[in-house]
N, C-alpha and C positions, 0 to 999 in steps of 0.2 A: 610355952614352947617358943623358941626363936623362929621367926620367919626365915626361910631358906632363900638365899639370894644367889642367882647365877649371873655372873658377869661374863659376857662374850665379846671379846675385843682383842686386837693385837697386843694391847697393853693391859690385858685383863688381870694378870698377876699383880702388877704394880697397883692398879686401881683397887683390886680387892684388898690388898695389904693396907692401902691408905684408908679405905672405908672401914676395915676392921678396927683400925686405931681410932678413927673419928666417931664411928657408929657401932659400938661393940654389941648392941642388942640383936644382932643377926648372925646367922651361919652362912658363911660365904664359900662359893665355889668359883673357880676361874677357868675359862676355856679360851684359848687363843684361836681356835678354829671351829667351824660349824660341826665338824665330826666329833671333836672333843666335847662340844656342848651337848650333843645328843646323849652322851653318856651320863650327863648330870641333870638332864631335863626332867626326868620323871619326878624327882623330888622338889623341883624348883617352884617356889610360890611367887617370887619376884624375879623378873628378867630384865637385865640391863645390857644395852648394846646399841650400836649404830642402827637406826631404823631399817635401812635397806638390807642390812645383813641378817635381820631377823626373819628367816624364811618360813614359809608355810609348814614344811615338815618339822622344823624346830618348835614352832608354836603348838602344833598338833601333838608333839611329844611331851608337852607340859600340862598334864591334866589337872594339876593343882594350882595353876596359874591364877594369881589375884591381881597382879599389877605389872605393867611393862613401862619402864622408864627408858626413853630413847636418848642416846647421847648426841642427838642431832636436833635441830629445830623442826625440820620437816618430818612428818610421820604419815605421808600420803599412803604408803603401802599398808600401814597398820590400820588406818581408818577404813580402808576398803577390803581388808583381809576377811575372808569368810571364817577363818580359824580363830579370830579374836572375838570371843563371846562378849555380849553386851554387859556381862557382869565383871569383865576385866577392865581395870582402870588404866588409863593412858596418861602419861606425862612426858614432857620433852625438855630439852636443854636449850635455852635461848638467853640472849642478853649479853653474850661475851664475844660474839663474832665481829664486832665493830672494827677492830684493828685489821684483821686479814681481809675482810670484805672491802674496807676503805682502801687499803693498799692495792688490792687488785684493780679496783675502779680507777685509781690514779695511774697505775701502770698502763691500763688500757687507754686512758686519755692521752698520756704522753706518747705511747707507742703509735697510736693511730694519727694523732695530730702531727707528730714529727716524722711520720713514715719510717719508723725504725726497721721494718722488714726490708725496705730498700737499702738501708745502711748495711745490713747483714749480707744482702745480695751483692752489694758492691765489694764488700770484703772478700767474699768467696771468689768474685771475678777479678780481684786485685785492681779494682777500678776506683780511682781517686775522684770523688765528686762532692762538691759542697753546695748547699743551698740555705737560704734563710730559715732559721729554726723558730717556729711559732711558740709563743709562750702561753701558759695557762693563766697567767696574771691578766686580770681585766675581763676574762671570759665568764660566761654564765652557764651554770649547770642546773637543769631542772630534774629533781628527784621525784619519781612517781612512787609514792608510798613514804610516809613520814613516821617511821618507827625508830627504835634505838639505833639500828645500824645506819639509818639515814642521818640521824643526829651526829653519830661519830664521823661519818663522811663529811657532813657539812662543816664540822669544826676544822677538819683538815683542809678542806677547800677554802674556807675563810682565811686560814693561815697562808695560803698561796695567793691571797688577794683576789679570789674569785667571788662572784655574786651567786648565791644559791637561792633557788625557788623550790617550792614543793607542791605536790598534789595530794590532797587528803580530804576526806569527808569528815574525819573525826577530830581534826585539830585545826584551829584557825590561826594561831600564832605560836611559833616555836623559835627558841633562841637559835641564832645562826642562819635563819631563813629570812630573806628579804621580803618574801611574799608567799602565801599559801593559797593555792587555787583549789576549788572544788573539782571533783571528778567530771562534772558536767562541763567544766571549762578546760578540760585537758588539751583540746586542740589549740586553744589560745595560749595555754601554759607553755607548750613546746615550741610555739612559733618563733620565739625570740631567743631560744637557747642554743648555745654552741654544742652542749652535750645533753642528752636525755638519758638518765640513769634509772633503770627499772628496779625497784626494791620493794614492791608491794607483795604481800603474801598471795598465794594462788588459791582462789575460791571460785565457785561458779560465777560470782559477780565480776571477778577480775580476769576471767578467761578472755584472751585476746583483747585486753584493755588497750594495748598498743596495737591497733589494727591499721588497715590501709589508710583510713582517713587521718589518723593521728600521724602516721609516718609521712603522709602527703603534706601535712601542715608544717613539718620541720623544714628548716632552711636547707638549701642545697649543699652548704658547707658544714652541716651539723653531723654529729656522730651519735649513734644509738648504742647504748651499753645495757645488756640484760644480765644481771647477776642475782635475780630473784628465783623464778621458776619458769620453765620453758613455756608453759601454757599461757603465760601472761602476754606473750608477744606472738603475733602472727608471722611465723617464719617465711611463709610463701610471700607475704606482702613485703617483707624486708628484702627478699631476693629481687622482687619486681622493681622496687624503688632503687636498689643498687644498680640494677641493669640499666635503668633509665637515667641514672645520675641525679635523681632528685634528693638524695642524701649522700654525704661524702663517704661514710663508712659505717660498719656495724661490728661490734665485738660481743660475742655471745659466750657465756659460761654455762648456760643451762638450755635444755632443748625439750621439745615435746616428746621425743623418744630418746631414752638414754639406756646404755651408751649410744651415741650417735652412730647409726649403721653406716657401713662403708659405702653404700649406694646413695646416701643422702646427698642431694644437690648442694647442701650447705658447704661441704668440703671444697668444692671447686668454684664457689661464687666469688668473683673478684670484689675486693673491698670488704670481705667478711673475715674476721678473725675468730678462729675456733679455739676455745679453751675447754678442757675436759672436766668441767664442774669442780674447779679448784677453789672457788671463792671462800667457802667456809672452813677449809682445812688450814692447819698450821703445824709448825714443827714442835709446838708446845701445847697441842690440843688437849692432851690428857690433864695437864696442869690447869688449863683454862676451864675444862668441864667439871673437874672434881668438886669445886665448891657447890655447883648446882646439884650434883648428885647427893652430896652430904646434906644440903638444905632439905631436899625432898625425903631422904631416908629419915632424917631427924623428925620431920613433920609427920611421916607415916607412923613412926614409933609412938608419937604423942597422941595422935588423933585419927589415924587411918586415912582413908581416901579423902575425907572431907577437908582435911587440913593441908593437902598438897598444894604448895604455892605455884607449881607449874603444871597442874592438872589440866588436861584438855577436855573441854565440854563437848562430848561427841554429838550431842543433840544439835549444837550450833554448827557442826561441820557437815551435816547431811543435807 
């Protein structure tokens, strides 16, 4: 009997059609809304969707669930979900976010360095004002966390004639990086950087890895960019240092609480750019993620959970 797959996503029908052609050994259902998904959940054995959209009620409505494949890299809500039994296998989609994450990082570098908001303010005020425009060329970016996305970003920054350093305990030499520092040397790593870009996964060990001491070690003209997870950066410390002028600016795409509540002081902090967690998304996301899903469905058909290339070892995340 074919495993029954429920795809829940705004592009679920397209994804299900593509999967049916590439992986015909399954029965597919497509739901574009959570409400529609509830109607097909009872029979589903495999659930595919964006992790944050896979709610507790939906998971509870799938008593035959064997495997959840997230269309995202992050699966924080699934790892802590009381409804995801220990016998339910988890896998995620990673390795393809390099282009969009890198482009956002570069956008934030240019915007903050060149004070682009000031340009827009002047346009609204019909005020003609010119000032020297700083270049990325010749500057240094320190990337905290040296994974696939960091490698993609480093390649693009090298093309802009920037120097790239990294912080990692797992890798000592990486193409495109002039130097790799250990986490214990994080304060030293950030001290000479024009930009500090946070790209490390969030774990108990990386909670507030960028804390008051690290931010305090940055140069007064340096810019902090967080496009990883909110918990990796101490937001209160960022606000304090911006208020004191000990760093030039900060651009955040992720936050300790999301969506960022209206009463968060981050909104009104001078020098802080607020991005609503856009880093991983793109206008061709479904095409980007499809090969990952096909790879995992193919592996599941051949050998079940043991062969999943993107399986998450839940024991290592507790």
